C-alpha positions in Angstrom: -30.0 -9.7 21.9 -26.5 -11.6 21.0 -23.2 -10.2 21.9 -22.0 -7.4 19.1 -18.2 -7.3 18.6 -16.7 -3.7 20.0 -16.3 -1.2 17.2 -12.3 -0.6 16.2 -10.3 2.7 17.1 -9.1 3.6 13.9 -6.6 5.8 16.0 -4.7 2.4 16.0 -3.9 2.8 12.6 0.0 4.6 13.1 0.9 4.3 9.4 -0.6 3.9 5.3 1.5 1.8 2.6 1.1 2.6 -1.0 3.1 -0.1 -2.9 3.4 1.2 -6.4 2.8 -2.3 -8.3 5.3 -2.8 -11.8 6.8 -5.9 -13.8 9.7 -4.4 -16.2 12.0 -1.4 -17.2 9.1 0.6 -18.2 7.4 0.4 -14.9 10.2 0.8 -13.1 10.9 3.7 -14.5 7.3 5.2 -14.1 6.9 3.8 -10.4 10.4 6.2 -10.1 8.7 9.0 -11.5 5.5 8.7 -9.6 7.8 8.2 -6.2 9.6 11.3 -7.3 6.7 13.5 -7.9 5.1 12.0 -4.4 7.5 13.3 -2.3 8.0 16.5 -3.9 4.3 17.2 -2.8 4.3 15.3 0.4 5.6 14.4 3.6 6.5 10.6 2.3 8.7 7.7 2.5 10.1 6.0 -0.4 11.2 2.9 0.1 13.3 0.0 -2.1 12.6 -0.6 -5.7 11.9 -4.1 -6.0 12.9 -5.7 -9.1 11.2 -9.0 -8.0 8.0 -10.5 -5.7 8.8 -9.3 -2.3 6.9 -10.2 0.8 3.2 -11.6 0.4 3.5 -8.8 -3.2 3.5 -10.9 -6.4 4.6 -8.2 -8.2 7.9 -6.2 -8.6 7.4 -2.9 -6.0 8.0 0.2 -4.5 6.6 1.5 -0.9 5.3 4.4 -0.1 5.3 5.3 3.5 2.8 7.8 5.2 1.1 9.0 8.3 -2.8 8.2 8.4 -3.2 12.4 8.5 -1.5 12.4 5.0 -4.4 10.3 3.3 -7.0 12.3 2.5 -4.7 14.2 0.2 -2.1 11.4 -1.1 -4.0 8.3 -1.6 -6.8 11.1 -4.0 -3.7 12.5 -5.8 -1.7 8.9 -6.5 -5.2 7.6 -7.8 -5.4 10.3 -10.6 -1.2 9.5 -11.7 -0.9 6.6 -11.1 -0.7 6.0 -15.1 -0.6 2.6 -15.4 0.7 0.9 -12.4 -1.9 -0.5 -10.0 -1.6 0.2 -6.5 -2.3 -2.1 -3.6 -2.3 0.3 -0.5 -3.2 -0.9 3.7 -3.2 0.9 6.7 -0.7 -0.5 9.3 -1.8 -1.7 12.8 0.0 -4.7 15.1 -2.0 -6.7 12.9 -0.6 -7.7 9.3 -3.1 -10.5 8.2 -5.4 -7.8 8.8 -3.9 -4.8 7.8 -3.4 -6.5 4.3 -6.9 -8.2 3.7 -9.7 -6.0 6.0 -7.2 -3.3 6.0 -6.8 -3.0 2.1 -7.9 -1.2 -0.9 -6.8 -1.3 -4.9 -5.9 1.5 -6.8 -6.3 -0.4 -10.7 -6.3 -3.7 -10.5 -6.2 -5.9 -7.6 -3.6 -9.1 -7.6 -3.5 -12.1 -5.4 -1.1 -11.7 -2.4 0.9 -14.5 -0.4 -0.7 -14.0 2.3 0.9 -17.3 4.1 3.7 -14.9 5.8 0.5 -13.9 7.9 -0.9 -17.3 9.0 0.1 -18.6 12.6 1.6 -22.1 12.1 
């Protein structure tokens, strides 16, 4: 029997990020509304509200950070309350490329990320 890769222990997940995606002033206002409501309900950290693409993200965005233990309450709430925003959710380990590709999910529509910063040159 060929060697099979070992399973990855989920304890490697140190955090989750949920990036709220928007592209105009109305979307920015909706992102503020959702982020504020989430922060009132859950233990999350709300990042800056960017009005340009930042890092691998192709649209304007805001990052919500939370502990792995909160995933089961926060992600379903975001799925039900995201309105017209698309949300990119990814886990956080020590492997950014893996986190943004294999460890990712979308609420709403998916968008192509710029993964070039995660590739060794």
